[in-house]
C-alpha positions as CSV (number, residue, x, y, z in Angstrom):
1,M,-26.4,13.2,10.4
2,Y,-23.9,14.4,7.8
3,R,-23.9,17.5,5.7
4,K,-24.5,17.1,2.0
5,L,-21.5,18.8,0.4
6,K,-22.0,21.4,-2.3
7,F,-19.0,23.0,-3.9
8,T,-18.6,26.2,-6.0
9,Y,-15.4,26.3,-8.0
10,I,-13.7,29.7,-7.7
11,S,-10.5,30.0,-9.5
12,T,-7.7,32.0,-7.8
13,L,-5.1,31.2,-10.5
14,N,-4.5,32.3,-14.0
15,V,-5.4,29.6,-16.4
16,S,-2.1,28.3,-17.9
17,Y,-2.1,28.7,-21.6
18,S,1.7,28.2,-22.0
19,T,1.9,25.0,-20.1
20,R,1.6,22.0,-22.4
21,V,1.4,18.5,-21.1
22,A,1.3,15.1,-22.7
23,I,0.8,11.5,-21.6
24,D,3.9,10.2,-19.8
25,A,6.1,8.7,-22.5
26,A,6.9,5.7,-20.2
27,I,3.3,4.5,-20.4
28,K,2.1,5.9,-23.7
29,E,2.5,2.5,-25.4
30,N,0.2,1.0,-22.8
31,F,-2.5,3.3,-24.1
32,D,-1.7,2.6,-27.7
33,T,-2.1,-1.1,-27.1
34,K,-5.3,-0.6,-25.1
35,Q,-3.8,-2.0,-21.9
36,F,-4.8,1.3,-20.3
37,K,-8.0,3.1,-21.1
38,P,-8.5,6.8,-20.4
39,K,-11.6,6.2,-18.2
40,K,-9.5,3.9,-16.0
41,H,-6.0,5.3,-16.4
42,P,-3.4,4.4,-13.8
43,G,-3.8,7.6,-11.9
44,T,-7.5,7.2,-11.1
45,T,-8.6,6.8,-7.5
46,R,-9.9,3.2,-7.3
47,V,-12.0,3.6,-4.2
48,K,-15.0,5.7,-5.2
49,I,-17.3,4.8,-2.3
50,A,-16.8,2.7,0.8
51,A,-19.0,0.9,3.3
52,I,-18.1,-0.7,6.6
53,P,-17.7,-4.5,6.1
54,P,-20.9,-6.5,6.8
55,D,-19.5,-8.4,9.8
56,I,-18.5,-5.2,11.4
57,Q,-21.9,-3.6,10.7
58,K,-23.6,-6.6,12.2
59,A,-21.5,-6.3,15.4
60,I,-22.2,-2.5,15.6
61,K,-26.0,-3.2,15.2
62,I,-25.9,-5.7,18.1
63,I,-24.0,-3.2,20.3
64,I,-26.3,-0.3,19.6
65,E,-29.4,-2.5,20.4
66,D,-27.8,-3.9,23.6
67,T,-26.8,-0.5,24.9
68,G,-29.8,1.5,23.8
69,A,-27.6,3.8,21.9
70,K,-30.4,4.8,19.5
71,S,-31.6,7.2,22.1
72,M,-28.4,9.1,21.6
73,I,-28.6,9.8,17.9
74,Q,-29.2,13.5,18.3
75,D,-26.2,13.7,20.7
76,S,-24.1,11.9,18.0
77,I,-25.2,14.5,15.4
78,K,-24.1,17.3,17.8
79,L,-20.8,15.5,18.4
80,N,-20.2,15.1,14.7
81,N,-20.9,18.8,14.1
82,Y,-18.6,19.8,16.9
83,L,-15.7,17.6,15.6
84,S,-16.0,19.0,12.1
85,S,-16.0,22.6,13.3
86,R,-13.2,22.5,15.9
87,L,-10.3,24.9,15.8
88,L,-6.8,24.4,17.0
89,P,-6.0,25.3,20.6
90,P,-4.6,28.8,20.7
91,E,-0.8,29.1,21.2
92,D,0.5,31.0,24.2
93,D,2.4,33.4,21.9
94,D,-0.7,34.2,19.9
95,I,-2.7,34.9,23.1
96,N,0.1,37.2,24.4
97,V,0.2,39.2,21.2
98,K,-3.6,39.5,21.2
99,A,-3.6,40.5,24.9
100,A,-0.9,43.2,24.3
101,K,-3.0,44.8,21.5
102,I,-6.2,44.7,23.6
103,Y,-4.2,46.2,26.6
104,N,-2.9,49.1,24.5
105,S,-6.3,49.9,23.1
106,I,-8.1,49.8,26.5
107,S,-5.3,51.6,28.4
108,K,-5.4,54.5,25.9
109,K,-9.2,54.7,26.2
110,V,-9.2,54.6,30.1
111,L,-6.3,57.0,30.6
112,S,-7.2,59.5,27.9
113,N,-9.4,61.4,30.3
114,V,-6.8,61.5,33.1
115,N,-5.3,65.0,33.3
116,K,-3.2,64.7,36.3
117,E,-0.2,62.7,37.5
118,L,-1.5,59.6,39.3
119,T,-0.5,58.6,42.8
120,P,0.8,55.0,43.2
121,D,-2.6,54.0,44.7
122,E,-4.5,55.6,41.8
123,D,-2.3,54.1,39.2
124,E,-2.8,50.6,40.8
125,K,-6.6,51.2,40.8
126,Y,-6.5,52.1,37.1
127,Q,-4.3,49.2,36.2
128,K,-6.6,46.7,37.9
129,K,-9.5,48.2,35.9
130,I,-7.6,47.9,32.7
131,Q,-6.5,44.3,33.4
132,T,-10.1,43.3,34.2
133,S,-11.3,44.7,31.0
134,V,-8.5,43.1,29.0
135,F,-9.3,39.7,30.6
136,N,-13.0,40.0,29.8
137,V,-12.3,41.0,26.1
138,L,-9.8,38.3,25.8
139,K,-12.2,35.7,27.2
140,R,-14.7,36.6,24.5
141,N,-12.2,36.6,21.6
142,V,-10.0,33.6,22.3
143,Y,-11.2,30.2,21.2
144,R,-12.0,28.0,24.2
145,W,-10.4,24.8,23.2
146,G,-10.7,21.6,25.2
147,N,-9.9,18.0,24.5
148,I,-12.8,15.5,24.6
149,S,-13.3,13.0,27.4
150,Y,-14.5,9.8,25.8
151,D,-16.6,8.1,28.4
152,K,-18.9,5.2,27.4
153,P,-21.8,7.3,26.1
154,T,-19.5,9.5,24.1
155,C,-17.7,6.5,22.6
156,L,-21.1,5.1,21.4
157,Q,-22.0,8.5,19.9
158,Y,-18.6,8.6,18.1
159,L,-19.3,5.1,16.8
160,M,-22.6,6.2,15.3
161,A,-21.4,9.5,14.0
162,R,-17.9,8.9,12.7
163,A,-17.2,5.2,12.1
164,A,-18.5,5.1,8.6
165,P,-16.8,8.2,7.2
166,D,-13.5,7.5,9.1
167,Y,-13.4,4.0,7.8
168,A,-14.1,5.1,4.2
169,V,-11.4,7.7,4.3
170,L,-8.8,5.3,5.6
171,V,-9.6,2.7,3.0
172,R,-9.2,5.4,0.3
173,V,-5.9,6.5,1.8
174,L,-4.4,3.1,2.3
175,D,-5.3,2.2,-1.3
176,E,-2.7,4.8,-2.4
177,I,-0.1,2.3,-1.1
178,R,-1.8,-0.8,-2.4
179,K,-2.2,0.8,-5.9
180,K,1.4,1.8,-6.3
181,Y,2.9,-1.3,-4.6
182,P,0.5,-4.2,-5.1
183,D,3.0,-6.7,-3.8
184,Y,3.8,-4.8,-0.6
185,K,3.1,-6.7,2.5
186,P,3.3,-4.9,5.8
187,H,4.0,-7.1,8.8
188,S,2.9,-4.8,11.6
189,F,0.5,-1.9,12.3
190,F,0.6,0.9,14.9
191,D,-2.6,2.9,15.3
192,F,-2.2,6.1,17.4
193,G,-5.6,7.2,18.6
194,S,-7.2,4.0,17.5
195,G,-10.7,4.9,18.7
196,V,-13.4,2.3,17.8
197,G,-11.0,0.4,15.6
198,T,-11.5,1.9,12.1
199,G,-7.8,1.7,11.4
200,T,-7.7,-2.0,12.1
201,W,-10.8,-2.6,9.9
202,A,-9.2,-0.6,7.1
203,I,-5.8,-2.3,7.3
204,N,-7.5,-5.7,7.3
205,N,-9.3,-4.8,4.2
206,Y,-6.0,-5.1,2.3
207,W,-3.5,-7.0,4.5
208,Q,-5.3,-9.1,7.1
209,G,-3.3,-12.2,6.3
210,D,0.0,-10.3,6.4
211,I,-0.2,-8.3,9.7
212,F,1.2,-10.3,12.6
213,E,1.1,-7.5,15.2
214,Y,-1.5,-4.7,15.9
215,F,-0.6,-2.1,18.4
216,C,-3.4,0.3,19.3
217,V,-3.0,3.4,21.5
218,D,-5.9,5.4,22.8
219,T,-6.2,7.3,26.1
220,S,-9.8,6.1,26.6
221,Q,-10.2,2.6,28.0
222,H,-13.9,2.8,27.0
223,M,-12.7,3.1,23.3
224,H,-10.5,0.1,23.7
225,D,-13.4,-1.9,25.2
226,L,-15.7,-0.9,22.4
227,A,-13.1,-1.7,19.7
228,R,-12.5,-5.2,21.1
229,L,-16.3,-5.8,21.4
230,I,-16.8,-4.9,17.8
231,L,-14.1,-7.3,16.7
232,C,-15.7,-10.0,18.8
233,K,-19.0,-9.6,16.8
234,G,-20.6,-7.5,19.5
235,K,-20.6,-10.4,22.0
236,D,-18.6,-10.9,25.3
237,N,-18.3,-14.7,25.0
238,V,-16.6,-14.8,21.5
239,E,-12.9,-15.7,21.2
240,F,-10.9,-12.7,20.1
241,P,-10.2,-13.2,16.3
242,L,-6.8,-11.4,16.0
243,K,-3.5,-12.7,17.4
244,S,-0.9,-10.3,18.7
245,Y,-3.4,-7.5,19.2
246,F,-2.3,-5.0,21.9
247,Q,-4.0,-2.0,23.4
248,R,-2.3,0.7,25.5
249,Q,-3.5,4.1,26.8
250,F,-0.2,5.9,26.2
251,L,2.7,5.8,23.7
252,P,5.3,3.3,24.8
253,A,8.6,4.8,25.9
254,S,10.7,2.2,24.0
255,T,11.9,3.2,20.5
256,D,13.3,-0.2,19.6
257,L,10.2,-1.6,18.0
258,K,9.2,-0.3,14.6
259,Y,6.0,-0.9,12.6
260,S,5.5,-1.2,8.9
261,I,2.6,1.2,8.9
262,V,2.0,3.9,11.6
263,L,-1.3,5.7,11.5
264,S,-2.6,8.9,13.3
265,A,-6.1,9.5,12.1
266,F,-8.3,12.2,13.5
267,T,-6.2,12.3,16.7
268,L,-3.8,15.2,16.8
269,F,-6.6,17.7,17.6
270,E,-6.5,16.3,21.1
271,M,-3.0,17.7,21.6
272,P,-2.9,21.1,23.5
273,S,-0.2,22.8,21.4
274,M,1.9,22.6,18.3
275,K,4.9,21.7,20.4
276,T,3.0,18.6,21.8
277,R,1.8,17.7,18.3
278,L,5.3,17.8,16.8
279,E,6.8,15.9,19.7
280,T,4.2,13.2,19.0
281,I,4.9,13.2,15.3
282,Q,8.6,12.7,16.0
283,K,7.8,9.7,18.3
284,L,5.6,8.2,15.6
285,W,8.2,8.7,12.9
286,N,10.8,7.0,15.1
287,K,8.4,4.0,15.3
288,T,7.9,4.0,11.5
289,E,9.6,1.4,9.4
290,D,7.9,2.1,6.0
291,F,4.9,4.5,6.1
292,L,3.6,7.2,8.5
293,I,0.0,8.3,7.7
294,V,-1.6,11.4,9.2
295,V,-5.3,12.0,8.5
296,E,-7.5,14.8,9.7
297,H,-10.7,16.6,8.8
298,G,-10.6,18.5,5.6
299,T,-11.0,21.9,7.3
300,N,-8.4,24.7,7.5
301,A,-7.5,23.5,11.0
302,G,-7.3,19.9,10.0
303,F,-5.1,20.6,7.1
304,R,-2.9,22.8,9.2
305,I,-2.2,19.8,11.4
306,V,-1.4,17.6,8.4
307,N,0.8,20.2,6.9
308,E,2.7,20.7,10.2
309,A,3.5,17.0,10.3
310,R,4.6,17.0,6.6
311,E,6.8,20.0,7.0
312,F,8.4,18.7,10.2
313,I,9.4,15.4,8.7
314,L,10.5,16.7,5.4
315,N,12.7,19.3,7.1
316,L,14.5,16.9,9.5
317,P,18.3,17.3,9.2
318,K,19.8,15.3,6.4
319,G,20.9,11.9,7.4
320,Q,18.6,11.7,10.4
321,N,15.8,9.3,9.7
322,N,14.7,11.1,6.5
323,G,11.7,10.5,4.3
324,Y,9.7,11.9,1.5
325,A,6.0,12.7,0.6
326,F,4.5,9.6,-0.8
327,S,1.0,10.8,-1.3
328,P,-0.9,13.0,-2.1
329,C,2.0,15.3,-2.9
330,P,4.1,14.7,-6.1
331,N,6.9,16.8,-4.5
332,D,8.6,17.6,-1.2
333,N,8.4,21.3,-1.5
334,V,6.4,23.7,0.7
335,C,2.7,23.0,0.0
336,P,1.7,25.6,-2.7
337,R,-1.9,25.7,-1.5
338,Y,-0.9,26.7,2.0
339,L,2.0,28.9,0.8
340,E,0.0,30.9,-1.7
341,H,-3.6,30.9,-0.6
342,K,-3.8,29.6,3.0
343,T,-6.5,27.2,1.8
344,P,-6.7,23.5,2.7
345,C,-5.4,20.8,0.5
346,N,-8.4,18.4,0.9
347,F,-10.2,15.7,-0.8
348,I,-13.7,14.2,-0.8
349,M,-14.7,10.7,0.0
350,K,-18.2,9.1,-0.4
351,F,-19.4,6.6,2.1
352,E,-22.5,4.6,3.1
353,T,-23.8,5.6,6.5
354,L,-24.7,3.0,9.1
355,P,-28.4,2.0,8.9
356,I,-29.1,3.0,12.5
357,S,-32.6,4.3,12.0
358,G,-33.6,3.1,8.6
359,K,-31.8,2.6,5.3
360,S,-28.2,3.7,4.8
361,E,-27.5,6.7,2.7
362,V,-24.6,7.7,0.5
363,M,-22.9,10.8,1.9
364,A,-19.6,12.6,1.5
365,D,-16.8,13.8,3.8
366,L,-13.9,16.1,3.3
367,F,-10.5,15.0,4.6
368,S,-6.8,16.0,4.5
369,Y,-4.0,13.6,4.7
370,V,-0.3,12.9,4.0
371,I,1.6,9.6,3.6
372,L,5.3,10.0,4.5
373,R,7.6,7.2,3.5
374,K,11.0,6.4,5.0
375,G,14.0,6.7,2.7
376,V,14.7,8.6,-0.5
377,R,12.2,9.1,-3.3
378,P,12.9,6.5,-6.0
379,S,14.5,7.7,-9.2
380,D,11.7,6.0,-11.3
381,D,8.9,7.8,-9.4
382,P,6.9,9.4,-12.2
383,Q,5.7,12.2,-9.9
384,W,2.5,12.8,-11.9
385,P,0.6,15.9,-10.9
386,R,-2.3,15.6,-8.5
387,I,-5.8,17.1,-9.3
388,V,-6.5,19.2,-6.2
389,R,-10.0,20.5,-7.1
390,A,-12.9,19.2,-9.0
391,P,-12.2,19.6,-12.8
392,I,-14.4,22.0,-14.7
393,V,-15.9,19.9,-17.6
394,R,-17.3,21.9,-20.5
395,S,-18.2,21.3,-24.1
396,G,-14.9,20.7,-25.9
397,H,-12.6,21.4,-23.0
398,T,-11.8,20.5,-19.4
399,I,-9.9,22.6,-16.9
400,C,-7.8,20.8,-14.3
401,R,-6.1,22.4,-11.3
402,L,-2.9,20.5,-10.7
403,C,-0.2,20.3,-8.0
404,T,3.0,19.5,-9.9
405,A,6.3,17.8,-9.2
406,Q,7.8,21.3,-9.1
407,G,5.6,22.3,-6.2
408,E,3.5,24.6,-8.2
409,L,-0.3,25.0,-8.7
410,K,-1.3,25.1,-12.3
411,E,-4.6,25.2,-14.2
412,V,-4.4,23.6,-17.5
413,I,-7.0,23.7,-20.2
414,F,-7.4,20.4,-22.0
415,S,-9.2,21.3,-25.2
416,K,-10.3,18.8,-27.8
417,S,-8.7,20.8,-30.6
418,K,-5.3,21.2,-29.1
419,Y,-4.6,17.9,-27.4
420,D,-4.4,14.4,-28.6
421,Q,-7.4,12.2,-27.9
422,T,-5.8,10.1,-25.2
423,T,-4.6,13.1,-23.2
424,Y,-7.9,14.9,-23.6
425,R,-10.0,11.9,-22.6
426,C,-7.7,11.1,-19.6
427,A,-8.2,14.7,-18.3
428,R,-11.9,14.6,-19.0
429,S,-12.3,11.3,-17.2
430,S,-10.3,12.3,-14.1
431,N,-11.7,13.4,-10.7
432,W,-10.7,15.4,-7.7
433,G,-7.9,13.5,-6.0
434,D,-6.7,11.6,-9.0
435,L,-3.2,11.7,-10.4
436,L,-3.0,12.7,-14.0
437,P,-0.4,10.5,-15.9
438,V,1.1,13.4,-17.8
439,K,4.4,15.2,-18.1
440,E,5.0,18.8,-19.0
441,N,5.9,19.3,-22.6
442,N,7.0,22.8,-23.6
443,K,7.7,22.1,-27.2
């Protein structure tokens, strides 16, 4: 059902020989006293692989058996492939520019053999011919975007195809908050594009006893029905387990209520334009009390949506509901991956598939995300660099590609001969997506 991911590391940067880094002095003593170990340094990603909770899996199994959804496995594979290959809807301005270029090309070709002055009727005839040709070429060359109508069969296909990877990604993303602030207790949760309920499952993985209100928005009533059925153990006669759990098909107009954590996961692709997406992000930000999380597929198109949201919030006028990039970015500058290379800033998450037709498998999924936090970045935020591609591990040295607090991409060679043992072993033990607990040292 899922593609097994294989990556080839191609460097587009010059390896940085001049940049020297060292373990952050603020935590060096913790390594010296063995409180921290390089293999499990404080920047490592704690969630390596995730599986849907057993009670949820059991409910899903009952639903699949009761509905005969197994017969739609091939359709669920097609849906998954479609979702992971989608492009953004073309913008009107882009279509107009493309149409103008095609028009100029075709009109020159059509009129090149005309050696006389045309009458109004002849000119109109030629223009109709040109316009028809332009339309036909444009139809073949413009991406035919359409949002997905989630009827009952499509919802079941989505459940089989995407519940496992979506849940795993959200658990991984939410752990960024839990890891940095272990005592943080959100009191409410707003899930925009809640789907089958993966956001609720993930938030309950960390804070079920703390959340007193769940507010779920999805345009599909079939999705809402399926999400409730899953939480009721797949049965209609079971009492609903969560108090203050609300479902709506549209964003509420009121801006008075705010929620501790607001989530938009794999949802903004359904918006027909950038304008609509940014208007939605503004509404979600207005409802955010602490954290706004945007997650999409780790494709170029998915990252573009995430980056749009990030740039929009970080560039709000000063004094107007401002925030900062909490994760994965150690800075609030323009994303260097997008600025320099137009390549997605994405990460990989392993997950266990649902055992729909046999045993579960361990697969992997690429995702892009941003966590935006209300307020000003704390002065004691270490802003450790993030590893944005799989490190190259060789005998005696390791190469890490880092996104730094200065908003730069740097490749640093951590060699056994030129670095202290702790720094070297931390780099060697780190993986794609980890923070590296180092500071630049130019001495």
